[in-house]
C-alpha positions, -999 to 999 in steps of 0.1 A, spaced: 462 351 -759 487 381 -761 525 367 -768 548 367 -735 579 383 -727 609 368 -717 638 383 -694 671 373 -676 657 375 -633 696 375 -608 675 360 -582 689 349 -547 689 312 -547 668 306 -514 647 327 -530 643 308 -560 643 281 -539 614 293 -521 591 301 -550 599 267 -563 592 244 -531 552 266 -534 548 267 -574 554 228 -567 524 229 -540 500 244 -564 509 227 -595 522 249 -610 556 260 -629 584 285 -611 571 305 -640 532 302 -631 543 306 -598 558 343 -599 540 361 -632 511 349 -604 533 366 -576 539 393 -600 508 396 -616 490 399 -579 511 422 -558 503 445 -590 466 437 -585 467 447 -546 486 474 -551 465 489 -580 493 494 -609 473 470 -627 440 468 -643 416 442 -626 399 427 -651 363 415 -651 343 389 -653 308 390 -675 301 354 -659 304 369 -623 279 397 -633 256 377 -640 251 355 -615 253 389 -586 225 396 -597 
């Protein structure tokens, strides 16, 4: 797995609380939930390449 970069994030307390609750609902850490949200937003905006899954290609044939 690639090394992860650490940085400080200033966030509105109400926004942070909402992310914490969402993370708990999905059994993720708050950090993991933020990473998921950012990753999904980047993929949806086509600013991040979606990695292909070789297994899904095999199953579609």
